[in-house]
C-alpha positions, 0 to 999 in steps of 0.5 A, a space after each residue: 423659815 419658822 412656820 406659823 400655826 394658826 389655831 382655830 379651836 371651834 368655828 360656827 358649826 361645832 357643837 357639844 353633840 358633833 365634836 369635842 371642840 371648846 364652845 363657851 368662853 372659859 373652855 376656849 380660853 383654857 385651851 388657848 392658854 394651854 397650847 400657848 404655854 406648850 408653844 404649839 401655836 402662833 396665833 388664834 382665830 376665835 368664834 363666839 357663842 351666846 349663852 345657848 351655844 349658838 353662833 354670835 357676832 355680838 360684842 358681849 359674847 366676844 369680849 370675855 374671850 378676847 379679854 381672857 386670852 389677852 390677860 394670860 397670853 399678852 403677845 398672842 395675836 387674836 383674830 376675830 371671825 367676821 363670818 357671813 355664814 349666819 350674819 349678813 348685815 355689816 353692823 352685825 359682822 363688824 361689831 367685834 372690830 370695836 373691841 380692837 382684835 389684832 386681826 379680823 377674818 375676811 373671806 374674799 368671795 361667796 362660796 357654797 357648802 353642802 347645805 347652804 351658802 356663805 355670802 360675801 359680796 364685793 361691797 361687804 368685803 370692801 366695807 369690812 376692809 375699810 373699817 379694819 384699815 381705819 381701826 388699825 386691824 389687819 385682815 386675815 384673808 380667807 381664800 377657798 380657791 384661786 379666784 378669791 386669791 385673784 381678788 386679793 391681788 386686785 384689792 391690793 392694787 386698788 390699795 383697799 388692802 394694805 401691806 403686809 397681807 396675811 392669807 389663809 388658803 383653805 382646801 377641800 370644800 366641795 365647790 372650791 379648790 382641792 389639794 392637788 399639785 397643779 392647784 397648789 402651784 398656781 396659788 403659790 405662783 400668785 401669792 402677793 409680795 410681802 405676804 404670808 400664806 398658810 394652808 388649811 384643809 377641810 375634813 380629810 384634807 386637813 392633815 395633807 394641807 397642813 403638811 403642805 403649808 409647812 413644807 411649801 408655804 408659810 405655815 398652816 391653819 389647824 383646829 376643830 373648826 375645819 376637821 372633827 376627826 382623826 385618821 380612824 374617823 373618830 372624834 378628835 381633840 384640838 390637842 391631838 390635831 396639833 400634836 400630829 403636825 408637831 413632829 414636822 414643825 417642832 423647833 420651827 414654830 414662829 413665836 407669837 411675839 415674832 408674828 405680832 412684830 411682823 403684823 405691825 411692820 
């Protein structure tokens, strides 16, 4: 089976000081176009920044990124982040959905990281899912452990989540699932029917998670959003991260148009 490469170029924590990530719209657009033309990616997961480089949920900051990617990569699926890391009001988090991205990220529970918390209440999760259903946008379901995947299955049974379902399992966060054989096996055994599952890894677990996703699941989530360094602990680039898995996925990367067709099925 062809494998999905979900490209996450920056995230909300990358800066010009701590990373080599693209931050501003023109930088993100240029990288996405380059990797799209090189046939290295299947879809893209985007975050927006304001003019000062701070995380933003505003339509005015997402709009140029979405428009720029659609202009030059018309069959590339665009997922807009609805992250709760900095924004916890529904109107703020859901604003970008009015731009009709193909997908919107939906983290399936709250989780702690080293210095704070990402809050995703059941009410917020359901409200975001319902707005996406109304607008014909597919959720990108983000799970950091088996409990969040259980909640995915629950919301599928309740018909809050509509088929088909796309799931990112993200390993390596200190308070959540780690990449070991028992955890991976449990997660794969609970994968919903008619769903796609990709593996991502935080920091030093990214490469192993990506390779496990390519070999055992449906693909991987990759990019400087989750990991800023190469194996020598030096700052790296998105291109280098993609190239180090290309040898394992070359010739088997799902084409953007095929993924979009699946998304619309």
